[in-house]
C-alpha positions as CSV (number, residue, x, y, z in Angstrom):
1,M,-3.8,23.6,42.4
2,I,-0.4,23.4,43.5
3,E,1.1,26.4,41.1
4,L,-1.8,28.3,43.3
5,I,-0.3,27.0,46.7
6,L,3.3,27.5,46.0
7,T,2.8,31.1,44.2
8,S,1.0,32.1,47.4
9,F,3.7,33.3,49.6
10,P,3.6,37.3,48.2
11,L,-0.3,37.3,50.2
12,L,1.3,35.2,52.9
13,I,3.8,37.4,53.8
14,R,1.9,40.4,53.3
15,I,-1.0,39.1,55.6
16,A,1.8,38.3,58.3
17,Y,3.1,41.9,58.4
18,L,-0.3,43.4,58.6
19,R,-0.8,41.2,61.9
20,I,2.4,42.0,63.0
21,R,1.9,45.9,62.5
22,G,-1.9,45.6,63.7
23,K,-3.3,47.0,60.9
24,A,-6.4,45.7,59.5
25,I,-6.5,43.0,56.6
26,S,-8.5,44.6,53.5
27,V,-8.6,44.1,49.7
28,Y,-7.0,47.6,49.7
29,N,-4.0,46.3,51.9
30,I,-3.6,43.4,49.9
31,H,-4.0,43.8,46.7
32,R,-1.1,44.2,45.4
33,A,0.3,40.9,47.1
34,V,-2.4,39.4,45.2
35,F,-1.3,41.0,41.9
36,V,2.4,39.8,42.4
37,W,0.7,35.9,43.5
38,F,-1.5,36.2,40.0
39,L,1.4,37.5,38.2
40,L,3.4,34.4,39.6
41,F,1.3,32.0,39.1
42,L,0.6,32.7,35.2
43,A,4.7,32.7,35.3
44,L,4.3,29.7,36.7
45,V,1.8,27.6,34.7
46,F,3.3,29.4,31.5
47,T,6.6,27.8,32.3
48,I,5.5,24.7,33.2
49,E,3.0,24.0,30.2
50,Y,5.6,25.5,27.8
51,Y,8.1,22.8,28.8
52,H,5.4,20.1,29.3
53,P,3.1,20.4,26.8
54,E,-0.3,18.4,26.3
55,S,-2.4,17.7,23.3
56,Y,-5.9,16.4,23.5
57,S,-6.2,15.6,19.3
58,G,-3.9,12.2,19.6
59,I,-5.2,9.3,17.8
60,V,-4.0,6.0,16.8
61,P,-4.1,6.0,13.0
62,F,-4.4,2.9,11.0
63,K,-4.4,1.9,7.1
64,I,-7.4,0.2,5.1
65,V,-7.3,-1.5,2.2
66,P,-10.6,-0.5,-0.4
67,V,-11.9,-3.2,-2.5
68,V,-12.9,-3.2,-5.7
69,A,-13.5,-5.3,-8.9
70,E,-11.2,-4.5,-11.5
71,N,-13.8,-5.6,-14.4
72,G,-17.3,-4.6,-13.5
73,G,-20.5,-6.8,-13.7
74,T,-23.3,-8.2,-11.7
75,V,-22.4,-9.6,-8.1
76,T,-22.8,-13.3,-8.4
77,A,-21.7,-14.8,-5.2
78,I,-19.9,-13.7,-1.8
79,H,-17.4,-15.7,-0.1
80,V,-16.7,-14.2,3.1
81,T,-18.7,-11.9,6.3
82,A,-18.0,-9.0,7.6
83,G,-15.2,-9.5,10.5
84,Q,-13.9,-12.3,8.7
85,Q,-9.9,-12.7,9.0
86,V,-8.1,-13.2,5.6
87,K,-5.1,-13.7,4.0
88,P,-3.7,-12.9,0.7
89,G,-5.0,-15.2,-2.0
90,D,-8.5,-15.5,-0.3
91,L,-11.5,-15.2,-2.7
92,L,-13.6,-12.2,-1.3
93,F,-16.2,-12.4,-3.8
94,T,-16.7,-13.0,-7.8
95,V,-19.5,-11.3,-10.5
96,D,-21.0,-12.6,-13.8
97,D,-18.1,-14.2,-16.0
98,S,-20.3,-15.4,-18.6
99,S,-19.0,-13.3,-21.5
100,E,-15.4,-14.2,-20.2
101,V,-15.8,-18.1,-19.9
102,A,-16.9,-17.5,-23.7
103,A,-14.1,-15.8,-24.7
104,V,-11.6,-18.3,-23.4
105,A,-13.5,-21.1,-24.7
106,V,-13.1,-19.5,-28.1
107,A,-9.6,-18.9,-27.5
108,Q,-9.1,-22.2,-26.6
109,S,-10.2,-23.4,-29.5
110,R,-7.8,-21.3,-31.7
111,V,-5.1,-22.9,-29.6
112,D,-5.8,-26.2,-30.8
113,T,-6.6,-25.1,-34.3
114,A,-2.9,-23.8,-34.4
115,A,-1.8,-26.8,-32.7
116,E,-3.3,-29.2,-35.3
117,Q,-1.6,-26.8,-37.9
118,V,1.7,-27.0,-36.2
119,A,1.2,-31.0,-36.8
120,V,0.0,-30.5,-40.4
121,A,3.1,-28.1,-40.9
122,Q,5.1,-30.8,-39.6
123,A,3.6,-33.7,-41.9
124,Q,4.0,-31.3,-45.0
125,V,7.8,-31.0,-44.4
126,M,8.5,-34.9,-44.2
127,E,6.2,-35.0,-47.1
128,S,8.1,-32.7,-49.1
129,Q,11.1,-34.1,-47.9
130,A,10.0,-37.1,-49.5
131,S,8.9,-36.2,-52.8
132,V,12.5,-34.0,-52.8
133,N,14.3,-37.4,-52.3
134,L,12.3,-38.9,-54.7
135,A,12.4,-36.2,-57.7
136,T,16.1,-36.7,-56.7
137,A,16.6,-40.4,-57.5
138,R,15.0,-39.7,-60.7
139,L,17.1,-37.1,-61.8
140,D,19.9,-39.2,-61.0
141,E,18.6,-41.9,-63.1
142,V,18.3,-39.7,-66.2
143,N,21.6,-38.5,-65.1
144,I,23.1,-42.1,-65.5
145,Q,21.1,-42.4,-69.0
146,V,22.9,-39.2,-70.1
147,T,26.2,-40.1,-69.2
148,N,25.4,-43.3,-70.7
149,Q,24.6,-41.9,-74.2
150,E,27.6,-39.6,-74.2
151,Q,29.9,-42.4,-73.6
152,L,28.8,-44.3,-76.4
153,R,28.9,-41.2,-78.2
154,E,32.1,-40.5,-77.6
155,E,33.1,-44.4,-78.3
156,N,31.4,-44.2,-81.4
157,S,29.7,-47.2,-80.3
158,P,26.7,-48.6,-82.5
159,A,24.4,-48.3,-79.7
160,F,24.2,-44.9,-79.5
161,A,20.9,-43.4,-80.9
162,R,21.1,-39.9,-80.5
163,D,16.9,-40.1,-80.7
164,R,17.5,-41.3,-77.4
165,Y,20.0,-39.2,-76.1
166,L,18.1,-35.9,-76.7
167,R,15.0,-37.7,-75.5
168,A,17.3,-37.8,-71.8
169,L,18.5,-34.6,-72.1
170,D,14.7,-33.4,-72.2
171,E,14.0,-35.7,-69.4
172,Q,17.0,-34.6,-67.3
173,K,15.9,-30.7,-67.5
174,E,12.0,-31.7,-66.6
175,R,13.5,-33.8,-63.3
176,M,16.0,-30.7,-62.4
177,A,12.5,-28.6,-62.6
178,E,10.8,-31.5,-60.9
179,L,13.4,-31.1,-58.3
180,A,13.2,-27.6,-58.0
181,Q,9.9,-27.0,-57.6
182,R,9.9,-30.3,-54.8
183,Q,12.5,-28.0,-53.1
184,A,10.9,-25.0,-53.5
185,E,8.1,-26.5,-51.7
186,L,9.9,-28.4,-49.1
187,E,11.2,-24.5,-47.9
188,T,8.0,-23.3,-48.1
189,A,7.0,-26.3,-45.5
190,T,9.8,-25.9,-43.4
191,L,9.2,-22.0,-43.0
192,R,5.4,-22.9,-42.6
193,A,6.5,-25.5,-39.8
194,E,9.0,-23.8,-37.9
195,S,8.1,-20.3,-38.2
196,L,4.3,-19.5,-39.1
197,A,2.7,-22.4,-37.9
198,P,4.9,-21.7,-34.3
199,L,3.9,-17.9,-34.4
200,E,0.1,-18.3,-34.7
201,L,0.0,-21.1,-32.2
202,A,1.8,-18.5,-29.7
203,T,-0.5,-15.7,-30.5
204,S,-3.2,-18.1,-30.0
205,L,-1.7,-18.7,-26.5
206,A,-1.0,-15.5,-25.7
207,L,-4.8,-14.3,-26.4
208,L,-5.9,-17.6,-24.2
209,Q,-3.9,-16.3,-21.5
210,E,-5.5,-13.1,-22.1
211,T,-8.9,-14.1,-22.0
212,Q,-7.8,-16.1,-19.0
213,V,-6.8,-13.1,-17.1
214,A,-10.0,-11.2,-17.8
215,L,-11.7,-14.3,-16.3
216,E,-9.7,-14.0,-13.0
217,K,-10.7,-10.7,-12.8
218,T,-14.1,-11.9,-12.2
219,R,-13.1,-13.7,-8.9
220,I,-11.6,-11.1,-6.7
221,H,-9.3,-12.0,-4.2
222,S,-7.7,-10.1,-1.2
223,S,-4.1,-8.9,-1.5
224,V,-3.2,-8.5,2.2
225,S,-3.8,-10.1,5.5
226,G,-5.9,-8.3,7.4
227,R,-9.6,-8.2,8.9
228,I,-13.1,-7.2,6.9
229,E,-14.1,-4.3,8.9
230,Q,-17.1,-3.1,6.2
231,L,-19.3,-5.0,3.7
232,T,-21.8,-3.4,2.0
233,L,-22.0,-5.7,-1.2
234,N,-24.7,-7.8,-1.9
235,V,-25.1,-10.7,-4.6
236,G,-27.4,-8.8,-7.8
237,D,-25.3,-5.8,-6.7
238,R,-23.2,-3.8,-9.6
239,A,-19.8,-4.5,-8.3
240,A,-18.1,-0.7,-7.8
241,Q,-14.7,0.0,-9.8
242,V,-13.9,2.6,-8.0
243,A,-12.2,3.1,-4.7
244,I,-14.6,6.0,-3.5
245,N,-17.3,3.6,-3.2
246,P,-15.5,0.4,-2.5
247,A,-17.5,-3.4,-1.9
248,M,-15.6,-3.7,1.2
249,V,-13.2,-2.8,3.3
250,I,-9.7,-4.7,4.7
251,V,-7.7,-3.3,7.6
252,P,-4.3,-4.7,7.3
253,D,-2.4,-6.8,10.0
254,R,-0.1,-5.1,11.7
255,D,3.6,-6.5,11.9
256,K,7.1,-5.6,13.3
257,T,7.7,-3.4,10.3
258,D,4.7,-1.3,10.9
259,P,3.8,-0.9,14.9
260,A,0.8,1.2,16.0
261,E,1.6,4.1,16.9
262,V,0.1,7.4,18.2
263,V,-0.1,10.6,16.5
264,A,-0.7,13.8,18.2
265,G,-1.1,17.5,16.7
266,F,0.7,19.8,19.6
267,T,1.0,24.4,18.7
268,Q,3.6,25.2,16.8
269,V,5.2,26.9,19.7
270,N,5.8,23.8,21.6
271,S,8.0,22.4,18.6
272,S,11.2,24.3,19.7
273,V,10.7,21.6,23.6
274,M,9.7,18.6,21.5
275,H,12.5,16.4,19.6
276,V,13.0,12.9,18.6
277,G,13.2,10.3,21.9
278,M,11.3,12.8,24.2
279,P,9.1,11.0,26.8
280,A,5.6,10.8,27.2
281,E,3.2,8.9,28.6
282,V,-0.6,8.7,26.5
283,A,-4.3,7.8,27.5
284,C,-6.5,6.7,24.9
285,E,-10.1,6.4,25.6
286,S,-10.4,2.9,24.6
287,N,-8.2,1.7,27.1
288,I,-9.2,3.3,30.4
289,N,-11.1,1.3,32.9
290,N,-12.5,1.6,36.2
291,G,-9.5,-0.6,37.6
292,M,-7.0,1.8,36.1
293,S,-5.2,-0.9,34.8
294,N,-3.2,0.1,31.3
295,S,-5.0,3.5,31.2
296,V,-1.9,5.5,31.0
297,L,1.0,3.7,28.8
298,P,4.4,5.2,28.7
299,A,5.2,6.2,25.4
300,R,8.6,8.1,23.7
301,V,8.4,10.6,20.5
302,V,9.8,8.6,17.8
303,R,9.3,11.1,14.7
304,I,8.3,15.0,14.3
305,Q,6.8,15.6,11.5
306,K,8.6,18.7,9.5
307,S,6.1,20.5,7.7
308,I,2.6,22.9,9.0
309,A,-0.4,21.2,7.1
310,P,-2.1,24.4,6.2
311,G,0.9,25.4,4.3
312,Q,0.6,22.5,1.6
313,I,-0.2,23.7,-1.7
314,V,-2.1,21.6,-4.6
315,P,-3.1,22.5,-8.2
316,T,-6.5,24.6,-8.2
317,G,-6.7,26.5,-11.0
318,K,-6.0,29.5,-8.3
319,L,-3.7,31.9,-6.7
320,L,-2.4,31.4,-3.6
321,Q,-4.0,33.5,-0.9
322,P,-2.3,33.0,2.8
323,S,-5.7,34.4,4.4
324,D,-7.7,31.6,2.8
325,R,-5.9,29.5,5.3
326,A,-7.4,29.9,8.3
327,G,-6.3,27.3,10.7
328,K,-3.2,27.6,12.5
329,G,-2.2,24.1,11.6
330,E,-0.2,21.8,14.4
331,V,2.8,20.3,14.8
332,V,2.3,16.3,14.1
333,V,4.1,14.3,16.2
334,H,5.1,10.3,15.9
335,L,5.1,8.0,19.3
336,R,5.1,4.7,20.0
337,L,4.7,2.7,23.0
338,E,8.0,2.0,25.2
339,H,7.0,-1.5,25.8
340,P,5.8,-3.4,22.6
341,D,4.0,-5.9,25.3
342,Q,1.4,-3.1,25.3
343,Q,0.9,-2.3,21.6
344,H,-2.1,-4.5,21.8
345,L,-3.9,-2.4,23.7
346,L,-4.0,0.7,21.3
347,V,-7.2,0.3,19.1
348,N,-6.9,1.6,15.7
349,G,-8.7,5.0,15.7
350,S,-9.1,5.6,19.4
351,R,-9.0,9.1,20.4
352,C,-5.9,9.9,23.1
353,L,-4.4,12.6,25.3
354,V,-1.1,12.8,25.3
355,Q,1.4,14.1,27.7
356,A,5.1,15.3,27.0
357,Y,7.8,15.7,29.7
358,T,10.7,17.6,29.1
359,T,14.1,16.0,30.2
360,R,16.5,18.3,29.2
361,I,16.6,21.8,29.7
362,S,18.0,24.1,27.3
363,G,19.4,27.7,26.5
364,S,19.8,30.0,29.7
365,L,17.9,27.4,32.2
366,A,20.5,24.8,31.5
367,G,22.1,23.0,34.6
368,T,20.7,25.8,37.1
369,A,18.5,25.1,40.0
370,L,15.1,26.8,38.3
371,G,16.0,23.9,35.1
372,E,16.3,21.3,37.9
373,V,13.1,22.4,39.3
374,I,11.1,22.7,35.6
375,E,12.1,19.2,35.1
376,A,11.2,17.4,38.4
377,W,7.7,19.3,38.0
378,A,7.0,17.0,35.3
379,L,5.8,14.7,38.0
380,E,3.1,17.2,38.8
381,K,1.8,17.1,35.4
382,A,2.0,13.1,35.4
383,I,-0.3,13.8,38.8
384,I,-3.0,15.9,36.8
385,M,-2.9,13.6,33.9
386,R,-4.3,10.9,35.7
387,M,-6.8,13.5,37.2
388,K,-7.8,14.0,33.4
389,V,-8.0,10.6,33.1
390,W,-10.3,9.9,35.8
391,V,-12.2,12.8,34.2
392,M,-12.5,10.9,31.0
393,L,-13.6,7.8,32.9
394,A,-15.9,9.4,34.7
395,T,-17.7,11.3,31.1
396,G,-17.0,8.1,29.1
397,A,-19.2,6.1,31.7
398,G,-22.3,8.4,31.5
399,L,-21.9,11.0,33.7
400,G,-21.1,14.8,33.1
401,A,-22.8,14.7,29.2
402,A,-21.2,11.7,28.0
403,G,-21.1,11.8,24.2
């Protein structure tokens, strides 16, 4: 409306001229003035819409965490309800664990048996060491007898008995063989006590841990802090293991590192005027109220996506044909509210109207009076945006074919 009034001066001048001349005012007499008026109106509207772009496709995106069971099974218990707030580690639901419990029991028995084998092996080491000590003592005793007989022989003593000396030598060989056997048994027992039995115990413990992990997988816990927004699970159902059919969906809580944003799509022509730091206003349908308080929120552009979505290529097994990409695609712009205390006003998934304002004219219009006028025209765009918000309020309240 304002643009029509401001560009109507050619028509007004033409009408004033005809009245001064006393000529009749007809369509034929003013058609050129009307045509000039129309051209000026188009030029003004084009300029304003170009430098102050708007988007009706704004949304408040949010992330979800689908919950699935790592091991399939029949659901035996559900420990949460839809809408409940959960924290990391909270138990969500459990599935049948009879086979896992049995596996843990078997693994635990193997661990107990392996631990007993370690104790037995240690006892065998002590027993073998005692046998070695006894065989050593017997060999020492025989060695003494052999030494005495050799000494008597060297002294030509009548107490020397050759048959006794030979028996002592034979007994010495037996005792030496016995000692070697006992030492071998000691080495075998030591090897079993220090390596084989502990290794078997470690293997049993690892198997027990593996079965305990499998048992723990039957108890599904939350990995994030958030709110359960969807719960489709019932006791007796078969727990899904694929994320496309989750048992429940958790919407994670936002933190300071991930504040709520408004993502809007602008035409590719607008990319030449869009820039990071550009001021804007957003009006999300979930915030509009009849008091118009906190309905229009100041925001600022924080990121502009450099790629246009329709141009992305994924493996499809067929050649790319550009004409198949019918959609033009948009420049995706991320906006964040200027005031952090208004973050709670953004509802996840809400549809928003976004109005951006150019506050720095570049190119040939930079520093000119026309450039200043274009920048100042943001006020008119802000007024029109609020009129659109009133229309959104009326239609959303049930007037004008809501929905």
